[in-house]
Phi, psi and omega in degrees: 000135181271170183295330179296316179295321178296320178298316179299317180296319180297314181293325176297316179297318178299321178294314181298321180297330182284351182255111178306137186211054178294156182305126182087355182228046188267010190299325181296315179292319180296316178302314182298316184290326175302315178290326178299312180291326177299324176296339175264008180075024184243126177276144183245133171272133184238127175238106190064237174255007175281142181241137180233131178229138180232156174293149183293337182255027180306136186233119185293348178278348179265154170292163182236131173258125178260129167263124184223132166214174189246147184270343187273162178228166169282174172290149182290144175296150184288347186262015174303138177268358177214166175295119185296346180255352172227066186285164175296151179261134183227152177283346185240343185233154162243116181263162171126161182298124179084003180296320180271316184237099358233037182301323180298320177292320180302307184289328177294320178289324176298312180297322178294316178299317178297324179299319184261002191307313183263006185267140175280128179233162177289000179215161173279147176248125181236133177251122179239114177256107191258173184233174172055031177286320186291333180248013180052041183287157181285345184270000182262237184296331175303315179291317181295321186294334174299329178276323186277336183305125184096340178259316183270128183256338181199161187209154168242121181262121184273111175217157182291105180234011186066024184059020164280152182264112172282115181263001175197152171218138179291148173279190179216125175231111178256125184242131171263120178258144178222119175261138182242131178230209179227128182287157179188176180277128184298328183289334183258011178055041180267165171079182176238119189281109180295331179297318179294322178299315180298318180297320176298317180293322178297320177298320177297313182299321179295333183270352183295133175245128177264113191291333183278118183256130178287132177294341181256316188258347181083218185276156169295137180254128180234129180221130172274124190245343180213152174207144180210135177199158171087148178244331177201168193294333188253015180243124175294123184290135177262003180210135175221127179247149177212162183238135179243127176256119180240134176248094185288164169249179181289356181283342182224141168276161179297319175300324178297320179295320177297320180294331178285319190278318188302317181294346185268354184230159177276332180292155174274129180251131180227123179281137175289326176203144177252006188265349185276071188276164175277163182219151176207139177286129179304140189300329184255017185282147179303329177301320178291322178299321179295316179301316179296316181297323182273001179057038176280140179288140180243158178198172175257125184276133177276352183252156180265167180203189177291355173305323182289349180270349185246164185240006179263163176301143185204167168233155173243122179197149178183167180286157183097178183235135183300327183297338180277344185298137176067014179262156174295152179056043181301146179205164168223147178280143178296325177294333176289324173301315179299317177297322180295311181297311181297322180294316178297316180297318180296319181294316180292321177299317178294320178297322177294321178297316177298317181294320180293320179294326181290341180271351183285000000 
């Protein structure tokens, strides 16, 4: 990649950062990018505020690689030292809300798509810039995947990973537990204490062992994170609620975990969502072979992304650092943008080499 392309990517990111794009309110960024691509002679398919771009010679007989990152951001932290939409300009940094998560991945993938736009590859290249990732909304990748299922065969999900390749990410299952008792006066030893029922159930949940161990992610992680009961000191509580945070592996679906846990406790367990599943790249997939060939570092991601919304093999990787996400004074280094663009191009080039060799 030349310095001119890096400059264009940097200026594009600065422009996108200046356009508020909260989850469900991404229209300003989507409008801008539609015109941006039109300026490059590329038509964009738009579904809501989601944008889809395809190569002009896309061939349905070839497999399709999707590049995906999200346009939306969280609300800015109250401790910003500058206006997150008119940040200071630096020769080494791009500051502002969403610059790191996931604007850097967005512009790196755009530059990568433009690089390969007219090039023949053993696969189709599709760019999907999705919305509502931060709030797990129904209008983002959930909506797009209904269209892409059957078309997309593999994907790279753009999130700030320091360009390390996440080959798996844990899912998320949040459970609300409710123990029910009978109220009474504490001095007369009346009633059935819902708090004690909840504590017994929490002890049971802590002791549960899930026998299937993921070769990549290890054991399922279960943690009780909140508990609430009682209205005053002398009343036996008739209701106690608690929250369980579970980080599943690919060995269990979320419904399976619910089926395992509910029979073991007296409290009623209710999942907030069953869709936040775990993901893992198949061990023999070409994406992994490319990562190995390029000597890219791999890891298991503790955070979720739109990877959990899709069902094809994928990797998660992008410029920037996850620790900066959702923090005040968010930034990404310009050199990280360069690493992102070069890394994506190298990965696709290697994947194309594998694909071409497999056809010989």
